C-alpha positions as a printed NumPy array, in Angstrom:
array([[ -0.103,  -0.07 ,  -0.017],
       [  2.345,   1.982,   1.079],
       [  4.693,   1.665,  -2.547],
       [  1.234,   2.701,  -3.638],
       [  1.133,   5.778,  -2.215],
       [  4.766,   6.429,  -3.681],
       [  3.458,   5.859,  -7.05 ],
       [  1.27 ,   7.904,  -7.38 ],
       [  2.952,  11.541,  -5.264],
       [  5.064,  11.009,  -8.532],
       [  3.066,   9.997, -10.859],
       [  0.708,  12.975,  -9.746],
       [  3.591,  15.62 ,  -9.773],
       [  4.691,  14.811, -13.118],
       [  1.157,  15.328, -14.172],
       [  1.568,  18.253, -12.049],
       [  4.779,  19.271, -14.052],
       [  3.43 ,  19.023, -17.455],
       [  2.063,  22.653, -18.17 ],
       [  5.27 ,  23.717, -17.64 ],
       [  6.774,  21.053, -19.744],
       [  4.278,  22.345, -22.346],
       [  5.06 ,  25.647, -22.363],
       [  8.891,  25.136, -22.404],
       [  8.319,  23.088, -25.465],
       [  6.157,  25.704, -26.899],
       [  9.114,  28.567, -25.565],
       [ 11.553,  26.161, -27.392],
       [  9.913,  25.979, -30.824],
       [  9.461,  29.604, -30.794],
       [ 13.178,  29.947, -30.224],
       [ 13.793,  27.862, -33.09 ],
       [ 11.381,  30.027, -35.635],
       [ 10.711,  33.136, -34.429],
       [ 13.227,  36.028, -35.697],
       [ 15.469,  37.662, -32.714],
       [ 13.134,  36.037, -29.929],
       [ 16.26 ,  35.248, -27.587],
       [ 17.72 ,  38.977, -28.033],
       [ 18.103,  41.113, -25.124],
       [ 15.48 ,  43.545, -27.075],
       [ 12.945,  41.538, -27.103],
       [ 12.712,  39.845, -23.098],
       [ 12.655,  44.285, -22.658],
       [  9.542,  43.793, -24.878],
       [  8.424,  40.937, -23.31 ],
       [  8.649,  42.024, -19.835],
       [  6.826,  45.108, -20.398],
       [  4.091,  43.434, -21.936],
       [  3.758,  41.323, -19.11 ],
       [  3.429,  43.897, -16.778],
       [ -0.483,  44.316, -17.082],
       [ -0.855,  40.377, -16.596],
       [  1.515,  40.484, -13.634],
       [ -0.78 ,  42.674, -11.732],
       [ -3.948,  41.399, -12.697],
       [ -2.507,  37.935, -11.388],
       [ -1.539,  39.151,  -7.937],
       [ -5.321,  40.813,  -7.604],
       [ -6.096,  36.963,  -8.785],
       [ -3.974,  34.866,  -6.963],
       [ -4.406,  37.09 ,  -3.655],
       [ -8.653,  35.326,  -4.027],
       [ -7.675,  32.043,  -4.676],
       [ -5.426,  32.029,  -1.711],
       [ -8.291,  32.979,   0.371],
       [-11.033,  31.129,  -1.298],
       [ -9.085,  27.715,  -2.432],
       [ -7.781,  27.016,  -5.824],
       [-10.589,  24.601,  -7.194],
       [-11.769,  26.884, -10.188],
       [-15.423,  26.426,  -9.352],
       [-16.079,  26.165,  -5.783],
       [-13.117,  28.081,  -4.696],
       [-11.782,  31.695,  -4.593],
       [-11.881,  33.069,  -8.008],
       [-12.361,  36.355,  -9.792],
       [-12.968,  36.525, -13.014],
       [-13.753,  40.594, -13.028],
       [-10.972,  42.119, -12.407],
       [-10.196,  42.671, -16.409],
       [-13.136,  44.055, -16.315],
       [-12.671,  46.785, -13.242],
       [ -8.856,  47.594, -15.457],
       [-11.007,  48.262, -18.388],
       [-13.373,  50.563, -16.293],
       [-11.116,  52.746, -13.985],
       [ -9.018,  52.743, -17.445],
       [-12.212,  54.3  , -19.339],
       [-13.037,  57.012, -16.412],
       [ -9.242,  57.547, -15.627],
       [ -9.133,  58.024, -20.217],
       [-12.181,  60.25 , -20.417],
       [-11.936,  62.46 , -17.52 ],
       [ -8.463,  63.359, -17.813],
       [ -9.294,  64.796, -21.641],
       [-12.032,  66.449, -20.122],
       [ -9.162,  68.594, -18.348],
       [ -9.535,  66.629, -15.157],
       [ -6.498,  66.824, -12.928],
       [ -5.474,  62.897, -12.961],
       [ -5.356,  62.543,  -9.127],
       [ -9.28 ,  63.354,  -8.922],
       [ -9.755,  60.962, -11.969],
       [ -7.828,  57.865, -10.384],
       [ -9.566,  58.745,  -7.21 ],
       [-12.929,  58.572,  -9.151],
       [-11.597,  55.412, -10.756],
       [-11.073,  53.647,  -7.497],
       [-14.27 ,  54.363,  -5.86 ],
       [-15.343,  52.275,  -8.936],
       [-13.034,  49.902,  -8.22 ],
       [-13.672,  49.699,  -4.628],
       [-17.603,  49.502,  -5.121],
       [-16.834,  46.531,  -7.421],
       [-14.83 ,  44.806,  -5.323],
       [-17.377,  45.248,  -2.11 ],
       [-19.858,  43.907,  -4.051],
       [-18.465,  40.958,  -5.77 ],
       [-17.361,  40.691,  -1.998],
       [-20.964,  41.158,  -0.574],
       [-22.592,  38.439,  -3.417],
       [-20.387,  36.015,  -2.272],
       [-19.684,  36.071,   1.328],
       [-23.527,  37.341,   2.496],
       [-25.99 ,  36.277,  -0.753],
       [-23.669,  32.932,  -0.784],
       [-23.212,  32.676,  -4.512],
       [-20.081,  31.356,  -6.151],
       [-17.237,  33.298,  -6.878],
       [-16.827,  31.76 , -10.482],
       [-20.942,  32.914, -11.356],
       [-20.745,  36.157,  -9.632],
       [-17.257,  37.414, -11.052],
       [-18.478,  35.961, -14.256],
       [-21.516,  38.518, -14.055],
       [-19.414,  41.636, -12.55 ],
       [-17.705,  41.135, -15.778],
       [-20.011,  41.431, -17.738],
       [-22.225,  44.294, -15.57 ],
       [-18.776,  46.102, -15.433],
       [-18.101,  45.922, -19.483],
       [-21.405,  46.674, -19.82 ],
       [-21.025,  50.316, -17.48 ],
       [-17.55 ,  50.824, -19.226],
       [-19.23 ,  51.169, -22.76 ],
       [-21.524,  54.159, -20.773],
       [-18.995,  55.893, -19.708],
       [-16.765,  55.742, -22.782],
       [-19.647,  55.492, -25.392],
       [-18.054,  52.259, -26.807],
       [-14.925,  54.377, -28.374],
       [-11.191,  54.399, -28.132],
       [ -9.922,  57.176, -26.117],
       [ -6.375,  58.789, -26.633],
       [ -3.854,  59.787, -23.774],
       [ -1.262,  61.777, -23.432],
       [ -0.358,  62.576, -20.091],
       [  2.876,  62.637, -19.582],
       [  2.7  ,  60.653, -16.15 ],
       [  0.901,  57.816, -17.034],
       [  3.117,  57.273, -20.304],
       [  6.144,  57.499, -18.447],
       [  5.013,  53.923, -17.14 ],
       [  6.421,  52.982, -20.641],
       [  8.607,  55.6  , -21.866],
       [ 10.286,  56.793, -18.323],
       [ 13.179,  54.765, -16.787],
       [ 15.483,  54.178, -13.996],
       [ 18.84 ,  53.495, -13.148],
       [ 18.744,  52.152, -17.445],
       [ 15.312,  50.055, -16.21 ],
       [ 11.766,  51.15 , -17.308],
       [  9.995,  52.62 , -14.411],
       [  6.959,  50.802, -15.392],
       [  8.98 ,  47.404, -14.354],
       [  9.845,  49.56 , -11.297],
       [  6.237,  50.506, -10.145],
       [  5.233,  47.069, -10.76 ],
       [  8.316,  45.406,  -9.095],
       [  7.337,  47.113,  -6.144],
       [  3.76 ,  46.489,  -6.251],
       [  4.778,  42.974,  -6.549],
       [  7.168,  43.064,  -3.634],
       [  4.344,  44.925,  -0.844],
       [  1.922,  41.769,  -2.184],
       [  4.261,  39.252,  -0.996],
       [  4.567,  40.743,   2.328],
       [  1.329,  40.987,   2.587],
       [ -0.009,  36.937,   1.398],
       [  3.174,  35.455,   2.851],
       [  5.172,  37.452,   5.612],
       [  2.293,  39.219,   7.703],
       [ -0.422,  37.022,  10.326],
       [ -3.024,  38.495,   8.266],
       [ -1.669,  37.237,   4.622],
       [ -1.231,  34.055,   6.844],
       [ -5.009,  34.009,   7.952],
       [ -6.735,  34.689,   4.982],
       [ -3.843,  31.456,   3.363],
       [ -5.63 ,  29.408,   6.005],
       [ -8.733,  30.123,   5.032],
       [ -8.028,  29.165,   1.263],
       [ -6.309,  26.43 ,   2.67 ],
       [ -9.3  ,  24.548,   5.053],
       [-12.638,  27.024,   5.792],
       [-13.257,  24.856,   8.333],
       [ -9.775,  24.462,  10.098],
       [ -9.7  ,  28.315,   9.979],
       [-13.089,  29.278,  11.3  ],
       [-12.915,  26.139,  14.741],
       [ -9.637,  28.748,  14.898],
       [-11.747,  31.169,  15.464],
       [-10.841,  33.205,  12.168],
       [-13.672,  35.472,  10.632],
       [-13.781,  33.621,   7.368],
       [-15.897,  35.252,   5.6  ],
       [-14.35 ,  38.716,   6.542],
       [-10.743,  37.623,   4.941],
       [-11.99 ,  36.398,   1.736],
       [-14.359,  39.365,   1.355],
       [-11.017,  41.555,   2.324],
       [ -9.258,  39.301,  -0.605],
       [-12.175,  40.738,  -3.308],
       [-11.791,  44.017,  -2.472],
       [ -7.609,  43.244,  -2.808],
       [ -8.055,  41.854,  -6.368],
       [-10.258,  45.305,  -7.13 ],
       [ -7.204,  47.612,  -6.5  ],
       [ -5.015,  45.828,  -8.172],
       [ -7.172,  46.564, -11.019],
       [ -7.146,  49.836, -10.996],
       [ -3.298,  49.65 , -10.339],
       [ -3.295,  47.529, -13.493],
       [ -5.678,  50.163, -15.523],
       [ -2.964,  53.008, -15.462],
       [ -0.547,  50.438, -17.162],
       [ -2.835,  49.464, -19.954],
       [ -3.773,  53.34 , -21.163],
       [  0.391,  53.336, -20.598],
       [  0.588,  50.538, -23.102],
       [ -1.822,  51.324, -25.576],
       [ -1.449,  55.52 , -25.152],
       [ -5.055,  55.038, -24.538],
       [ -8.394,  52.899, -24.434],
       [ -9.8  ,  50.472, -26.891],
       [-12.861,  48.404, -26.726],
       [-12.172,  44.781, -26.279],
       [ -9.39 ,  45.022, -24.217],
       [-10.656,  43.368, -20.72 ],
       [-10.965,  39.32 , -23.502],
       [ -7.734,  38.958, -23.681],
       [ -6.51 ,  40.154, -20.448],
       [ -8.949,  37.468, -18.487],
       [ -7.567,  34.785, -20.524],
       [ -4.479,  35.467, -20.076],
       [ -4.824,  36.216, -16.504],
       [ -6.46 ,  32.807, -15.511],
       [ -4.094,  30.802, -17.608],
       [ -1.02 ,  32.515, -15.778],
       [ -2.266,  31.818, -12.235],
       [ -3.155,  28.836, -12.631],
       [ -0.17 ,  28.064, -14.926],
       [  1.658,  29.789, -11.821],
       [  0.501,  26.759,  -9.456],
       [  2.769,  24.191, -10.999],
       [  5.936,  25.992, -10.284],
       [  5.015,  25.556,  -6.358],
       [  6.076,  22.218,  -5.128],
       [  2.484,  21.903,  -3.79 ],
       [  0.423,  22.668,  -6.75 ],
       [ -1.253,  25.592,  -5.19 ],
       [ -2.024,  29.084,  -6.48 ],
       [  1.388,  31.694,  -5.247],
       [  2.298,  34.788,  -5.824],
       [  5.48 ,  34.504,  -7.503],
       [  4.163,  31.423,  -9.168],
       [  1.164,  33.928, -10.741],
       [  4.027,  36.4  , -11.545],
       [  6.168,  33.98 , -13.403],
       [  3.482,  32.463, -15.176],
       [  2.635,  36.29 , -16.265],
       [  6.27 ,  36.666, -17.87 ],
       [  6.059,  33.476, -19.837],
       [  2.361,  33.797, -21.33 ],
       [  3.713,  37.393, -22.543],
       [  6.608,  35.622, -23.746],
       [  4.074,  33.2  , -25.799],
       [  1.965,  35.49 , -27.079],
       [  4.834,  37.771, -28.483],
       [  6.308,  35.012, -29.668],
       [  3.724,  33.855, -31.898],
       [  2.789,  37.536, -32.942],
       [  6.869,  37.297, -34.099],
       [  6.102,  34.257, -35.691],
       [  2.663,  35.457, -38.034],
       [  1.036,  33.225, -36.409],
       [ -2.756,  34.569, -36.295],
       [ -4.261,  36.422, -33.687],
       [ -7.452,  33.591, -34.025],
       [ -5.125,  30.556, -34.086],
       [ -3.09 ,  32.537, -30.593],
       [ -6.588,  32.461, -28.587],
       [ -7.614,  28.955, -29.433],
       [ -3.921,  28.036, -27.943],
       [ -4.451,  29.878, -24.564],
       [ -7.981,  28.903, -24.385],
       [ -6.963,  25.464, -24.885],
       [ -3.842,  25.591, -22.341],
       [ -5.991,  27.237, -19.648],
       [ -8.104,  23.508, -20.243],
       [ -5.074,  21.995, -19.517],
       [ -2.988,  23.806, -17.295],
       [ -6.414,  23.415, -14.461],
       [ -7.059,  19.684, -15.861],
       [ -3.756,  18.324, -15.129],
       [ -4.157,  20.497, -11.553],
       [ -7.478,  19.201, -10.808],
       [ -5.92 ,  14.994, -11.823],
       [ -3.106,  15.889, -10.338],
       [ -4.244,  16.767,  -6.514],
       [ -6.58 ,  13.466,  -6.876],
       [ -3.736,  11.103,  -8.046],
       [ -1.914,  11.923,  -4.754],
       [ -4.33 ,  11.895,  -2.317]])
């Protein structure tokens, strides 16, 4: 019986690592066929393109760690990209009419907190599942953004925002410094503080956390607010990357967020979502996207491959956990 358990653990580890191996094969293939893929200039481009994905992944990882990594009944927030786009729409539409950036940012932050609070209320008080709640909020928030922006592209030439793309400090793009700081702060909060460890305890076993005296609903609710704030921060990078905001940005961002976050679980020894794993997953997803673009792969095929990879990553994680039990 012990031998069966050992074989199960080994098989579970192999299956859990399969997504990483698939991505490694893809990267090797792209490196062999995409021109200049492994140059320093392209690597810098990959890092810059990954910044919005990194930020939304940090937000999603907080929700997953607080609610559990079950993709259906556990913690998940699909509304983060929609919150990001709504905040970007509010900022872009207000500063182009002469509103100071700080005031526009406060408007956007208020909208993000409202979205996060509604998510938290529906999940922890009404009892809706996070998947259904956040998917419904995604659709609703996108609708609100269409009203705000009138479904049109809004160009932005604000120097402060564009400095996230064009500015540099000590030879490193300013955006990388800012995102690096956000990630470090998030990591310290979630992995190095009592509050963050309590939040992870809720995600690990809600029953055990309640027996320990933790307010599980409050901690889980706080994770949705954190995710919404990360969506707000991401909005500045989305505006900077495109010199404005265009309709439809949220769809690809959601696809990449889910793929990167759950891919990151493959880097964890326990095959669970972690903040560092999500960040690494975001960089890999950005590398795949840019690699396919360099190879001239049709954008529709790229979307199909990413969607298929989400199925593979989530399925492999579930199978790995089942085999190891």
